[in-house]
Steps between C-alpha positions, in 0.01 A plus 500: 500500500776536764474253785452683832710240686809445276464790241521244213335629180211263392258498203170679570304179439665308792326459834813384688863614487714281279803563728368465856139374458339797677139590413510789249141634546476852638319510835305812574621668820154656557272196470736199459356387166724314258552676165673412174868617482441757227211680675569847630182524713316244713206332326307482832540844660680710232797585726836552320716185494825671407724632774592870487848553359783500752676828575719597206775629723549357852558734784865587585461319836454171306847504344716735714707329765425630852860614566509699178160664570619610844821645349303696244255629760777614738680694229184641344617864543814441293303328225235766460733777390388857506215682340543823305252722328567554132341702226456342163438702185348332201472688178329374183565723197290474187713402196805459722660243260504745211635771726777280627596397145521866397711591803729200443552583132584861580750388758668264251525776238682727746742235619606383153611836368 
């Protein structure tokens, strides 16, 4: 079990942290009951004891310096570029590999002679 105070990894059987001496029991945020460290749900009220996972990716405001964010926002037009409409054609031919091999072999025969 990881100590909530110092983040030291302790054996699941311990009641107190071996590094800082903090109490390792999980306290239910809903009812305040003390639970064993390995429990996922409160034994008194059934509320989940585990915290929801933190955001996987922090927001850009958390790590972008203010002066850089302002510079990006003022030159937004130059960064966006331009939009153009394009047409894309996709063609899937049955047995196209065999057809390509035949065409390639015929091309080689003509170029050799």
